[in-house]
N, C-alpha and C positions, 0 to 999 in steps of 0.2 A: 504493500500500500504506500510505501515511501515515508512512513512515519518513523521518527527517531526517538529513542528513549533519552530523556534528559532528567537531571536532578536539580532541585531548587538550590540556589536562586537561578531563575532564567528570566529572559526578557520576552514579553509577548505584546505585540502591537506597540512596541516602544516603551512599555511600562514594566518595571521589575516586579516579578512575582517571587515571593519569599515566604519563609516560615519563621515564626518567632518575632522578636522585637525588630522594629524598624531601625535600619542602620543608614547613616548618611552616605556611606561609600556605595550603596546600591544605586544611588541616584546620580553618581558621577557621570555616567554616559549621557544622561539627559542634559545635565548642566553643560557638558562639553558641546553637545549638539546646539544648544541655545547660544553659547558663546560663538560657535562657528557661524551660525546664521547672522548674529549681530555683526561680526567682523566682515562677513560677506556683504551685508547691507552697507556698511561703512565704506568698503572698497568700491562698491558700485555707485553709490549716491553722493559720496563726498569727494571733491576734487583734491588734488595734491597742492592746492594753492594756500593751504594753511587754515582751512575751515576747522572749527572745533565743534564738538558735541556739547551742547549746553544741558547739563544734567540738572534735574530739579526733583526735590523730594516729593513723593506722592502726597505727603501730609500738607504740602504747600499748594498743590494744584487740585486736590479733590474737594472743590467748593463750587458753588454756583458761579456762573460767568459774571454776574453782577457783583459778586464778592471778590473777583479777581482770580477765580479758578478756571478750570477747563470744562466745568459742567459735568463731571463724571464722579462716580462714587468710588470710595476706597475699597480695595479687595477685602479688607477686614469686615466691612459692612455686608458685602455679598456672602462671605463665609458665615457670618452670624445669621443672616436671613435664611440661607439654605439649611443651616443647622436647625433652626426653628421649624422649618417645614419637615425636616427629617424626623424630629421628635414627634411632631403632630401625626405623621404617617405611621410612626412606630407605635403610637398609642392606639391607632386604629387597627394595627396589624393587618395592613391592606395588601400584603404580598407574602410569598413564601419565604423570601429572604428576611423580612421583618418578623415573621413567625419564628424563623431560626434564631434570630437575635433574642427574641423573648424567651424561647426555650433554653438558650445558652446561658443567659445571665439572670433571668427572673423566674427560675423554676420554682423556688420556694419563697420568693420575696416579691412585694409589689415594686414596679419599676421605679417609683420615687424613693424607695428605701434601699436600693442596691448600693452598697458602699463603693466608693472609688477605689480602684486597684490598678496599679501601674502595669500589672501583668496582662490586663485586659487589652482588647484590640483598640486600634486608633479610632475606629468608628464609635465604639462604646465610650471611649474617653470624650469624644466630641459630643455625644448625647448627654453624658453626665455633666458637662460644663454648661449646657444650655437648658437642662430640664427645669431648674428652679426658676428660670425666667419665663418659660412657656406654660408650665403646669398650672399656675394660678388662673390662666385664661381658658383652661380646658374644662368645659361643662358638658355633662352627659344627659341626654334624654333617654328614658328607660324603654327598652324593647323587650328582649328576652332576659334582661337582668343579669348579664354575665359580669358586669363591672363590680369592682370591690365595694362592699357595703360600707366599710370604714374609711378606705383610703382614696376612693375616687369621688370627685365632686359632682354628684347628681342631686344633692339636697337643695342647692341654690346659693348658699353663701360661701361655703368652703367644705372640704371633706369632714365627715362626722368625727373622725379621729382628732380633728383640731377643735372640735366644739364640745364633745363629750369626753370627760377625763376618766380613763380606766387604767388599771394596772397593765393590761395587755389588750391587743386588738387582733382579731383573727383575719384571715384572708377570704372568708366566706363571701360568695357573690350575693348580690341583692336578692335574687330569686330564692335564696335559702329562706328568706323571711316572707315568702308568699305562700298562699294556699289556694289552689285552684284558680290561679290567675288574679288573685286579690291579695291585698296586704293581710298578713297574719297578725291581726290586731293584738291579741294577748302576748305573742312573742315580741312584738315591737315594744309594748309598754314595759316589758321585763328588762330591756337592755338600754333604753334611753329615757331621759327625763320626760315627764308628762307633756309639757308644751311642745317638745320636739316630736314626740310620738304622734300628737295630733297633727302637726304639720306634715309629717311623713305620710300619714294615711290620706292626706289630701292630694298627694302627687299622683297624677294619672299613670297608668301602665298600658303600654301597647305591646302586649305579649306576643303578638304575631309578627313583630318587626325586630330589627336588630337595634342594639344600642348605638346611638349616634352622638358625635361631638358637634356642638353648636357654638 
């Protein structure tokens, strides 16, 4: 078939594939290629008459034109925005890859409670750095009730774990506190204060639908 056996690290479509922690030396070929492209551009577009390249810090040009910038955003802003979208999609578990991440790192913990670990992948580090920023804006409407009763925000203000003080909180889903598609009122009144229990029992349930982030 013409296939050859190789061992990691290898380069695929110009990107290094590796196992374990990320090492700077793996990206040296990419840096060399970028430098060659820049040097080629300089040789092609700059004359030998003494023209200079006027370098400018991105921090000084990533402003509105009216403010003296070039009207572009900084790369850090793009990375932050895409990281927020990634956390949003991770919470929805909208793909097989995101299901894999959830199973890999959140098997016995809620995603917001997984401790940061340097041994985890770069993608998970990225998610951990942004989750505290995005999670307060994640609100769930109840469908089949698979979201966490204590740790997900479906109640309206914040997760119940931040409202009701207990010695410990389980990972049981919301539907654990239902009975035949309705709130199990006695069970609810046993675990939360009365005023919160009344408020919970007023929340509608769309049992035939999926839980949604709004």
